[in-house]
FIVEXSE-242101 format. One record per residue (C-alpha): x, y, z; residue in three letters. Coordinates in Angstrom, 2 decimals, padded with zeros to 5 digits. Each point is the difference from the previous one (the first is absolute). Example, Ala and Ser with C-alpha at 12.3 -4.5 7.8 and 13.67 -1.06 7.14 Angstrom:
+---------+---------+---------+------+
!      xx !      yy !      zz ! resn !
+---------+---------+---------+------+
!  012.30 ! -004.50 !  007.80 !  Ala !
!  001.37 !  003.44 ! -000.66 !  Ser !
+---------+---------+---------+------+
//
This chain:
+---------+---------+---------+------+
!      xx !      yy !      zz ! resn !
+---------+---------+---------+------+
!  056.46 !  134.99 !  102.64 !  Unk !
!  003.62 !  000.19 ! -001.03 !  Unk !
!  002.58 ! -002.68 ! -000.93 !  Unk !
!  003.13 ! -000.33 ! -002.08 !  Unk !
! -001.26 ! -002.68 ! -002.43 !  Unk !
! -003.66 ! -000.75 ! -000.73 !  Unk !
! -000.35 ! -003.57 ! -001.24 !  Unk !
! -003.17 ! -000.84 ! -001.92 !  Unk !
! -000.73 ! -003.72 !  000.06 !  Unk !
!  000.69 ! -002.72 !  002.57 !  Unk !
!  001.09 ! -002.76 ! -002.32 !  Unk !
!  003.51 ! -001.46 !  000.09 !  Unk !
!  001.51 !  003.09 ! -001.65 !  Unk !
! -001.52 !  002.57 !  002.33 !  Unk !
!  000.52 ! -001.98 !  003.19 !  Unk !
!  003.60 ! -000.93 ! -000.79 !  Unk !
!  000.77 !  003.61 ! -000.89 !  Unk !
! -001.42 !  001.08 !  003.37 !  Unk !
!  002.18 ! -002.56 !  001.76 !  Unk !
!  003.17 !  001.03 ! -001.83 !  Unk !
! -000.66 !  003.68 !  000.68 !  Unk !
! -000.69 ! -000.68 !  003.67 !  Unk !
!  003.31 ! -001.80 !  000.37 !  Unk !
!  001.68 !  003.02 ! -001.60 !  Unk !
! -001.67 !  002.34 !  002.53 !  Unk !
! -002.42 !  001.49 ! -002.55 !  Unk !
! -003.64 !  000.55 !  000.92 !  Unk !
! -002.89 ! -001.19 ! -002.19 !  Unk !
! -003.75 ! -000.49 !  000.01 !  Unk !
! -001.53 ! -002.93 ! -001.92 !  Unk !
! -003.50 !  000.48 ! -001.42 !  Unk !
! -001.95 ! -003.07 ! -001.19 !  Unk !
! -003.46 !  000.13 ! -001.59 !  Unk !
! -000.93 ! -003.55 !  001.08 !  Unk !
! -000.20 ! -001.76 !  003.35 !  Unk !
!  002.81 ! -001.89 !  001.69 !  Unk !
! -001.96 ! -003.24 ! -000.49 !  Unk !
! -000.21 !  000.66 ! -003.74 !  Unk !
!  003.70 !  000.62 ! -000.60 !  Unk !
!  001.08 ! -002.92 !  002.18 !  Unk !
! -002.40 ! -002.39 ! -001.74 !  Unk !
!  000.73 !  001.05 ! -003.59 !  Unk !
!  001.59 ! -003.10 ! -001.58 !  Unk !
!  002.89 !  000.73 ! -002.36 !  Unk !
!  002.97 ! -001.93 ! -001.35 !  Unk !
!  002.99 ! -000.32 !  002.28 !  Unk !
!  003.29 ! -000.82 ! -001.72 !  Unk !
!  002.68 !  002.14 !  001.63 !  Unk !
!  003.30 !  000.69 ! -001.74 !  Unk !
!  003.28 ! -000.28 !  001.89 !  Unk !
!  000.28 !  003.78 !  000.28 !  Unk !
! -003.55 !  000.30 !  001.34 !  Unk !
!  000.70 ! -002.66 !  002.62 !  Unk !
!  003.19 !  001.76 !  001.07 !  Unk !
! -001.69 !  003.42 !  000.22 !  Unk !
! -002.89 ! -001.30 !  002.13 !  Unk !
!  002.53 ! -001.45 !  002.43 !  Unk !
!  002.04 !  003.23 ! -000.03 !  Unk !
! -003.21 !  001.98 !  000.70 !  Unk !
! -000.78 ! -002.15 !  003.03 !  Unk !
! -003.10 ! -001.65 ! -001.47 !  Unk !
!  001.43 ! -003.26 ! -001.36 !  Unk !
!  000.01 ! -002.31 !  003.04 !  Unk !
! -003.29 ! -001.79 ! -000.74 !  Unk !
!  000.87 ! -000.22 ! -003.70 !  Unk !
!  003.24 ! -001.75 !  000.95 !  Unk !
! -001.87 ! -002.42 !  002.27 !  Unk !
! -003.04 ! -000.77 ! -002.14 !  Unk !
!  000.97 !  000.88 ! -003.57 !  Unk !
!  001.00 ! -002.78 ! -002.37 !  Unk !
!  003.53 !  000.53 ! -001.31 !  Unk !
!  000.43 ! -001.20 ! -003.59 !  Unk !
!  003.32 ! -000.45 ! -001.76 !  Unk !
! -001.49 ! -000.59 ! -003.45 !  Unk !
! -003.07 ! -000.33 ! -002.21 !  Unk !
! -001.04 ! -002.60 ! -002.54 !  Unk !
! -001.20 !  000.31 ! -003.58 !  Unk !
! -002.23 ! -002.79 ! -001.30 !  Unk !
! -000.21 ! -000.75 ! -003.73 !  Unk !
!  000.67 ! -002.90 ! -002.37 !  Unk !
! -001.31 ! -002.39 !  002.67 !  Unk !
!  002.73 !  000.82 !  002.54 !  Unk !
!  000.98 !  002.51 !  002.69 !  Unk !
!  003.17 !  002.04 ! -000.36 !  Unk !
!  001.42 !  001.69 !  003.10 !  Unk !
!  001.64 !  003.44 !  000.07 !  Unk !
!  002.38 ! -000.14 !  002.98 !  Unk !
!  000.27 !  003.52 !  001.44 !  Unk !
!  002.59 ! -000.94 !  002.59 !  Unk !
!  002.36 ! -001.53 ! -002.51 !  Unk !
! -000.53 !  002.63 ! -002.69 !  Unk !
! -000.09 !  003.28 !  001.94 !  Unk !
!  000.40 ! -000.88 !  003.69 !  Unk !
! -003.33 !  001.51 !  001.05 !  Unk !
! -003.53 ! -001.18 !  000.80 !  Unk !
! -003.67 !  001.01 !  000.27 !  Unk !
! -002.52 ! -000.43 !  002.80 !  Unk !
! -003.68 ! -000.85 ! -000.39 !  Unk !
! -001.78 !  002.12 !  002.61 !  Unk !
! -003.46 !  001.37 ! -000.77 !  Unk !
! -000.36 !  003.74 ! -000.50 !  Unk !
! -002.76 !  000.33 !  002.58 !  Unk !
!  002.37 ! -001.52 !  002.55 !  Unk !
!  002.57 !  002.68 ! -000.87 !  Unk !
! -002.73 !  002.59 !  000.53 !  Unk !
! -000.91 ! -001.47 !  003.41 !  Unk !
!  003.64 !  000.19 !  001.09 !  Unk !
!  000.27 !  003.61 ! -001.17 !  Unk !
! -003.26 !  001.07 !  001.68 !  Unk !
!  001.20 ! -001.52 !  003.27 !  Unk !
!  003.33 !  001.79 ! -000.32 !  Unk !
! -001.74 !  003.30 ! -000.73 !  Unk !
! -002.26 ! -000.40 !  003.02 !  Unk !
!  003.07 ! -000.61 !  002.16 !  Unk !
!  001.46 !  003.38 ! -001.04 !  Unk !
! -003.07 !  001.85 !  001.24 !  Unk !
! -000.02 !  002.10 ! -003.16 !  Unk !
! -003.26 !  000.65 ! -001.90 !  Unk !
! -001.48 ! -002.70 ! -002.22 !  Unk !
! -003.47 !  001.28 ! -000.85 !  Unk !
! -002.48 ! -002.52 ! -001.43 !  Unk !
! -003.25 !  000.75 ! -001.86 !  Unk !
!  001.34 !  003.44 ! -000.88 !  Unk !
! -000.33 !  000.56 ! -003.76 !  Unk !
!  001.90 !  002.91 ! -001.50 !  Unk !
! -002.38 !  002.48 ! -001.66 !  Unk !
!  002.39 !  002.68 ! -001.27 !  Unk !
!  003.60 !  001.20 ! -000.27 !  Unk !
!  001.26 !  003.55 !  000.22 !  Unk !
!  003.34 !  001.52 ! -000.94 !  Unk !
!  001.67 ! -003.09 ! -001.41 !  Unk !
!  002.21 !  002.13 ! -002.22 !  Unk !
!  001.07 !  002.23 !  002.89 !  Unk !
!  001.98 ! -000.45 !  003.21 !  Unk !
! -003.00 ! -000.43 !  002.35 !  Unk !
! -002.31 ! -002.67 ! -001.41 !  Unk !
! -003.17 ! -000.91 !  001.85 !  Unk !
! -002.05 ! -003.21 ! -000.03 !  Unk !
! -003.72 !  000.34 !  000.71 !  Unk !
! -001.66 ! -003.15 !  001.32 !  Unk !
! -003.27 ! -001.07 !  001.56 !  Unk !
! -000.59 ! -002.28 !  002.95 !  Unk !
! -003.36 ! -000.67 !  001.61 !  Unk !
! -001.56 !  002.91 ! -001.83 !  Unk !
!  002.64 !  002.45 !  001.23 !  Unk !
!  002.29 !  001.66 ! -002.56 !  Unk !
!  003.58 !  000.64 !  001.14 !  Unk !
!  003.09 !  001.60 ! -001.52 !  Unk !
!  003.46 ! -001.50 !  000.25 !  Unk !
!  002.87 !  002.35 ! -000.81 !  Unk !
!  003.32 ! -001.58 ! -000.91 !  Unk !
!  003.30 !  000.40 ! -001.80 !  Unk !
! -000.54 ! -002.95 ! -002.37 !  Unk !
! -002.81 ! -002.28 ! -001.15 !  Unk !
!  000.64 ! -003.69 ! -000.77 !  Unk !
! -002.63 ! -001.45 ! -002.34 !  Unk !
! -000.10 ! -003.67 !  001.00 !  Unk !
! -003.73 ! -000.54 ! -000.60 !  Unk !
!  000.09 ! -002.42 ! -002.93 !  Unk !
! -001.13 !  000.10 ! -003.59 !  Unk !
! -003.54 !  001.17 !  000.83 !  Unk !
!  001.10 !  002.56 !  002.59 !  Unk !
! -000.39 !  003.77 !  000.02 !  Unk !
!  003.65 !  001.05 ! -000.12 !  Unk !
!  000.89 ! -000.61 ! -003.64 !  Unk !
! -003.20 !  001.72 ! -001.30 !  Unk !
!  000.93 !  003.04 !  002.11 !  Unk !
!  002.93 !  000.70 ! -002.33 !  Unk !
! -001.01 !  002.59 ! -002.64 !  Unk !
! -000.82 ! -001.19 ! -003.51 !  Unk !
!  002.94 ! -000.03 ! -002.36 !  Unk !
!  002.65 ! -000.65 !  002.66 !  Unk !
!  000.03 ! -003.79 ! -000.17 !  Unk !
!  000.88 ! -002.22 ! -002.91 !  Unk !
! -001.88 ! -003.32 !  000.14 !  Unk !
!  001.16 ! -003.38 ! -001.33 !  Unk !
! -002.55 ! -002.82 !  000.01 !  Unk !
! -000.56 ! -003.48 ! -001.41 !  Unk !
! -002.97 ! -002.29 !  000.68 !  Unk !
!  000.53 ! -003.74 ! -000.45 !  Unk !
! -002.64 ! -002.15 ! -001.76 !  Unk !
! -000.36 ! -002.39 !  002.95 !  Unk !
! -000.36 ! -000.10 !  003.76 !  Unk !
!  000.66 ! -002.39 !  002.87 !  Unk !
! -002.61 ! -002.08 !  001.79 !  Unk !
!  001.55 ! -000.26 !  003.45 !  Unk !
! -000.96 ! -002.29 !  002.86 !  Unk !
!  000.98 ! -000.55 !  003.63 !  Unk !
! -000.38 ! -003.64 !  000.97 !  Unk !
!  000.21 ! -001.84 !  003.29 !  Unk !
!  002.59 ! -002.48 ! -001.23 !  Unk !
!  003.65 ! -000.55 !  000.92 !  Unk !
!  002.52 !  001.16 ! -002.60 !  Unk !
!  000.90 ! -002.86 ! -002.33 !  Unk !
!  003.31 !  001.62 ! -000.94 !  Unk !
!  002.62 !  001.89 !  002.00 !  Unk !
!  000.25 !  002.90 ! -002.48 !  Unk !
! -002.12 !  001.96 ! -002.48 !  Unk !
! -000.78 ! -001.76 ! -003.27 !  Unk !
! -000.71 !  001.97 ! -003.21 !  Unk !
! -001.70 ! -002.20 ! -002.61 !  Unk !
! -000.12 !  000.69 ! -003.74 !  Unk !
! -002.80 ! -002.01 ! -001.63 !  Unk !
! -001.90 !  000.00 ! -003.28 !  Unk !
! -003.22 !  000.76 !  001.92 !  Unk !
!  001.58 !  002.93 !  001.83 !  Unk !
!  002.31 !  000.97 !  002.82 !  Unk !
! -000.25 ! -001.35 !  003.56 !  Unk !
!  001.87 !  000.90 !  003.19 !  Unk !
!  000.43 ! -001.93 !  003.22 !  Unk !
!  000.84 !  001.99 !  003.12 !  Unk !
! -000.72 ! -000.21 !  003.72 !  Unk !
! -000.94 !  002.07 !  003.03 !  Unk !
!  000.86 ! -002.35 !  002.85 !  Unk !
!  000.70 ! -003.64 !  000.79 !  Unk !
! -003.70 ! -000.77 ! -000.46 !  Unk !
! -001.27 !  002.59 ! -002.52 !  Unk !
!  000.88 !  000.11 ! -003.70 !  Unk !
! -000.49 !  002.81 ! -002.50 !  Unk !
! -000.57 ! -000.95 ! -003.64 !  Unk !
! -000.76 !  001.89 ! -003.20 !  Unk !
! -001.41 ! -000.84 ! -003.43 !  Unk !
!  000.22 !  002.17 ! -003.10 !  Unk !
! -003.52 !  000.99 ! -001.04 !  Unk !
! -001.89 !  002.73 ! -001.84 !  Unk !
!  000.48 !  003.44 !  001.60 !  Unk !
! -003.76 !  000.34 !  000.54 !  Unk !
! -000.50 ! -003.58 !  001.21 !  Unk !
! -002.72 ! -000.52 !  002.63 !  Unk !
!  001.65 ! -001.99 !  002.79 !  Unk !
! -003.38 ! -001.23 !  001.21 !  Unk !
! -000.46 ! -001.93 ! -003.24 !  Unk !
!  002.87 ! -002.24 !  001.02 !  Unk !
! -001.01 ! -002.82 !  002.33 !  Unk !
!  002.61 ! -001.31 !  002.43 !  Unk !
!  000.17 ! -003.27 ! -001.92 !  Unk !
!  000.53 !  001.81 ! -003.30 !  Unk !
!  002.85 !  002.07 !  001.49 !  Unk !
!  001.81 ! -003.05 !  001.37 !  Unk !
! -000.50 ! -001.89 ! -003.24 !  Unk !
!  001.54 !  002.84 ! -002.02 !  Unk !
!  002.88 !  000.46 !  002.43 !  Unk !
!  000.67 ! -003.73 ! -000.08 !  Unk !
!  000.00 !  000.00 ! -003.78 !  Unk !
!  002.35 !  002.96 ! -000.42 !  Unk !
!  002.50 ! -001.08 !  002.63 !  Unk !
! -000.29 ! -003.69 ! -000.77 !  Unk !
!  000.63 !  000.31 ! -003.72 !  Unk !
!  002.63 !  002.74 !  000.39 !  Unk !
!  001.92 ! -001.52 !  002.88 !  Unk !
! -001.22 ! -003.51 !  000.73 !  Unk !
! -001.06 !  001.27 !  003.43 !  Unk !
! -003.21 !  001.23 !  001.63 !  Unk !
! -000.69 !  002.26 !  002.99 !  Unk !
! -001.71 ! -001.35 !  003.10 !  Unk !
! -003.80 !  000.41 ! -000.05 !  Unk !
! -002.02 !  001.52 !  002.84 !  Unk !
! -002.97 !  002.28 !  000.75 !  Unk !
!  000.16 !  003.32 ! -001.88 !  Unk !
! -000.13 !  002.87 !  002.50 !  Unk !
!  000.01 !  002.92 ! -002.43 !  Unk !
! -000.07 !  000.61 ! -003.74 !  Unk !
!  000.08 !  003.05 ! -002.25 !  Unk !
!  001.20 !  001.34 ! -003.33 !  Unk !
!  002.78 !  002.57 ! -000.39 !  Unk !
!  000.53 !  001.92 ! -003.22 !  Unk !
!  003.55 !  000.64 ! -001.15 !  Unk !
!  001.52 !  003.29 ! -001.04 !  Unk !
!  003.22 !  001.96 ! -000.14 !  Unk !
! -000.29 !  003.65 !  001.02 !  Unk !
!  002.45 !  002.78 !  000.79 !  Unk !
!  000.03 !  003.77 !  000.33 !  Unk !
!  002.95 !  002.35 ! -000.38 !  Unk !
!  001.03 !  001.92 !  002.02 !  Unk !
! -000.87 ! -001.51 !  003.38 !  Unk !
! -000.03 !  003.40 !  001.69 !  Unk !
! -001.58 !  003.42 ! -000.27 !  Unk !
!  001.07 !  002.84 !  002.25 !  Unk !
! -000.12 ! -001.33 !  003.57 !  Unk !
! -002.05 ! -003.10 ! -000.98 !  Unk !
!  001.86 ! -003.29 ! -000.53 !  Unk !
! -001.74 ! -003.10 ! -001.38 !  Unk !
!  001.06 ! -003.47 !  001.15 !  Unk !
! -001.10 ! -003.55 ! -000.74 !  Unk !
! -003.21 ! -000.69 ! -001.91 !  Unk !
! -000.83 !  003.71 ! -000.06 !  Unk !
!  002.77 !  000.33 ! -002.60 !  Unk !
!  000.35 ! -003.40 ! -001.64 !  Unk !
! -001.68 ! -003.38 ! -000.47 !  Unk !
!  001.67 ! -003.19 ! -001.26 !  Unk !
! -001.56 ! -003.33 ! -000.98 !  Unk !
!  000.45 ! -002.43 !  002.91 !  Unk !
!  001.99 ! -002.56 ! -001.99 !  Unk !
!  003.34 !  001.42 !  001.13 !  Unk !
! -001.06 !  000.57 !  003.66 !  Unk !
!  001.15 !  003.62 ! -000.06 !  Unk !
! -002.91 !  002.18 !  001.21 !  Unk !
!  000.59 !  000.04 !  003.76 !  Unk !
!  003.77 !  000.00 ! -000.48 !  Unk !
! -000.10 !  003.09 ! -002.23 !  Unk !
! -002.04 !  001.82 !  002.64 !  Unk !
!  002.62 ! -000.87 !  002.62 !  Unk !
!  002.80 !  001.23 ! -002.28 !  Unk !
! -001.83 !  003.29 ! -000.61 !  Unk !
! -000.50 !  000.84 !  003.66 !  Unk !
!  003.58 ! -000.90 !  000.83 !  Unk !
!  001.16 !  002.61 ! -002.51 !  Unk !
! -002.56 !  002.52 !  001.28 !  Unk !
!  000.81 ! -000.52 !  003.69 !  Unk !
!  003.71 !  000.55 ! -000.64 !  Unk !
! -000.68 !  003.08 ! -002.12 !  Unk !
! -002.19 !  001.52 !  002.72 !  Unk !
!  002.66 ! -000.80 !  002.59 !  Unk !
!  002.60 !  001.84 ! -002.09 !  Unk !
! -002.29 !  003.02 ! -000.10 !  Unk !
! -000.42 !  000.17 !  003.77 !  Unk !
!  003.70 ! -000.66 !  000.61 !  Unk !
!  001.39 !  002.86 ! -002.08 !  Unk !
! -002.83 !  001.67 ! -001.92 !  Unk !
!  001.07 ! -001.63 ! -003.27 !  Unk !
! -002.71 ! -000.69 ! -002.59 !  Unk !
!  002.35 ! -001.80 ! -002.39 !  Unk !
! -001.18 ! -003.52 !  000.88 !  Unk !
! -003.64 !  001.12 !  000.05 !  Unk !
!  000.38 !  001.59 ! -003.43 !  Unk !
!  001.51 ! -003.27 ! -001.27 !  Unk !
! -002.68 ! -002.21 !  001.61 !  Unk !
! -001.97 ! -000.72 ! -003.16 !  Unk !
!  003.04 ! -000.64 ! -002.20 !  Unk !
!  001.58 ! -002.22 !  002.64 !  Unk !
! -003.13 ! -002.12 !  000.45 !  Unk !
! -000.86 ! -000.21 ! -003.69 !  Unk !
!  003.35 ! -001.60 ! -000.84 !  Unk !
! -001.01 ! -003.02 !  002.09 !  Unk !
! -003.71 !  000.17 ! -000.88 !  Unk !
!  000.63 ! -000.23 ! -003.72 !  Unk !
!  002.28 ! -003.00 !  000.47 !  Unk !
! -002.72 ! -001.71 !  002.05 !  Unk !
! -002.58 !  000.88 ! -002.66 !  Unk !
!  002.21 ! -001.60 ! -002.62 !  Unk !
!  000.48 ! -003.17 !  002.02 !  Unk !
! -003.69 ! -000.30 !  000.91 !  Unk !
! -001.12 !  000.49 ! -003.62 !  Unk !
!  002.63 ! -002.50 ! -001.19 !  Unk !
! -001.09 ! -002.66 !  002.52 !  Unk !
! -003.64 !  000.57 ! -000.92 !  Unk !
!  000.66 ! -000.32 ! -003.72 !  Unk !
!  002.20 ! -003.06 !  000.50 !  Unk !
! -002.44 ! -002.08 !  002.04 !  Unk !
! -003.52 !  000.86 ! -001.17 !  Unk !
! -001.89 ! -001.37 ! -002.95 !  Unk !
! -001.12 !  002.73 ! -002.43 !  Unk !
! -003.07 ! -000.83 ! -002.08 !  Unk !
!  001.38 !  001.99 ! -002.95 !  Unk !
!  003.37 ! -001.76 ! -000.02 !  Unk !
!  000.91 ! -002.07 ! -003.01 !  Unk !
!  001.58 ! -003.48 !  000.40 !  Unk !
!  003.32 !  001.67 ! -000.77 !  Unk !
! -000.37 !  002.50 !  002.87 !  Unk !
! -001.02 ! -002.75 !  002.42 !  Unk !
!  003.05 ! -002.04 ! -001.06 !  Unk !
!  002.21 !  003.01 !  000.71 !  Unk !
! -001.35 !  000.13 !  003.58 !  Unk !
!  000.95 ! -003.63 !  000.52 !  Unk !
!  003.41 !  000.57 ! -001.58 !  Unk !
!  000.70 !  002.83 !  002.44 !  Unk !
! -001.15 ! -002.08 !  002.99 !  Unk !
!  002.31 ! -002.83 ! -001.11 !  Unk !
!  002.86 !  002.47 ! -000.36 !  Unk !
! -000.54 !  001.34 !  003.53 !  Unk !
! -000.07 ! -003.53 !  001.39 !  Unk !
!  003.23 ! -000.97 ! -001.80 !  Unk !
!  002.08 !  003.20 !  000.23 !  Unk !
!  001.63 !  001.15 !  003.23 !  Unk !
!  000.29 !  003.51 ! -001.39 !  Unk !
! -003.72 !  000.19 ! -000.84 !  Unk !
! -000.97 ! -001.54 !  003.35 !  Unk !
!  002.23 !  002.48 !  001.82 !  Unk !
! -001.64 !  002.98 ! -001.74 !  Unk !
! -003.43 ! -001.29 !  001.04 !  Unk !
!  001.11 ! -000.70 !  003.58 !  Unk !
!  001.66 !  003.41 !  000.35 !  Unk !
! -003.23 !  001.76 ! -000.93 !  Unk !
! -002.29 ! -002.30 !  001.97 !  Unk !
!  001.81 !  000.36 !  003.34 !  Unk !
!  000.15 !  003.76 ! -000.59 !  Unk !
!  002.37 !  002.47 ! -001.58 !  Unk !
!  002.06 !  002.16 !  002.37 !  Unk !
! -001.64 !  002.93 !  001.76 !  Unk !
!  001.13 !  003.52 ! -000.81 !  Unk !
!  003.30 !  001.14 !  001.55 !  Unk !
! -000.03 !  000.66 !  003.72 !  Unk !
!  001.07 !  003.63 ! -000.38 !  Unk !
! -000.20 !  002.28 ! -003.04 !  Unk !
!  002.98 !  002.21 ! -000.82 !  Unk !
!  000.13 !  003.24 !  001.97 !  Unk !
! -001.66 !  002.92 ! -001.83 !  Unk !
!  002.15 !  002.77 ! -001.39 !  Unk !
! -000.59 !  003.72 ! -000.42 !  Unk !
!  000.87 ! -000.50 ! -003.66 !  Unk !
! -002.83 ! -001.24 ! -002.22 !  Unk !
!  002.54 ! -001.68 ! -002.23 !  Unk !
!  001.61 ! -001.85 !  002.88 !  Unk !
! -003.46 ! -001.00 !  001.27 !  Unk !
! -000.81 ! -001.51 ! -003.41 !  Unk !
!  003.28 ! -001.90 !  000.15 !  Unk !
! -001.01 ! -001.28 !  003.42 !  Unk !
! -003.27 ! -001.29 ! -001.38 !  Unk !
!  001.83 ! -001.82 ! -002.77 !  Unk !
!  002.32 ! -001.62 !  002.55 !  Unk !
! -003.03 ! -001.01 !  002.07 !  Unk !
! -001.64 ! -001.71 ! -002.96 !  Unk !
!  003.29 ! -001.61 ! -001.02 !  Unk !
!  000.14 ! -001.58 !  003.45 !  Unk !
! -003.56 ! -001.23 ! -000.46 !  Unk !
!  001.00 ! -001.69 ! -003.25 !  Unk !
+---------+---------+---------+------+
//
């Protein structure tokens, strides 16, 4: 088998990359280790930044999101017994959409099927060859048959536990990691949303978050121990704790209904540099993980593949590798800013067991400042709705190494 780009992983990153490449006239093969039913049923958060919304529409896969997604022009922070709204429209003129990640995946799978190009399920990758050269090869297995896929480039979109990042030789990557001393107990409940927008609650007993999935399903989270057993929480105990945290923090309680799903998610920040090795390019969770507080995970994956798709297009247009060479640096500028925002939101809203009364009072002081300062609210809103994508087109490469370095500096100056 032969293709231009081999894409490992059929999550949002891999499928959107395939769609963007297809629209640019570039061939790809998508390899996914799991079944179609598995990837379409995998429940994940679904807060889409303005740029993500716009790109899905531009890529021809945003129609159902526009019809069924819930457009939000702000979020609320609950503390001191009241709710304080951050108005995105007024502050930065942009918005977010709540649209579950598995629905994005369904839309992308349908779009891929419509192209007639390969999307191979239950085909785990077992080896890579020649990643550092010009003719890499992906070896995969399907139904007991081992096949070889030759390509020009490999896109590693297979998540944190995938095979792409470990395929990079030892000593190439620099790893940054932080594990938080708490997790989230998350539930899906058959109950209508009791608020029009997301509510982040800061409470002495721990953080809580109110979100939604549809007009009749709510998504709620409670701060808990990272190794908490979700089965030890009865439905009544969950609703009692949610009622307490929201009621005391905001004088408001979510609607109660049957709990459809519950589970515990640990929280970590993780990042590798660089995000590329030879002809292998990492995107999304394969390269970075953020705590979910800032709603950045899916949006970072989308930003990565946008940069990668445009860099690959430049290569096939004129043979230039300038944008491909700059892929990691270009993405990491945005990734580090999202890491900062996600860590800041997490530290601001959660209760740390080791915090002194002074440190807890500082959290409240900062929340009060955000609620009372337009400048502070604007900074939060700007980050929450999403920082700008990378520039549409990098500067043209030059035969002079010095001029090429100047071009890179101009590129990054435009990013800033």
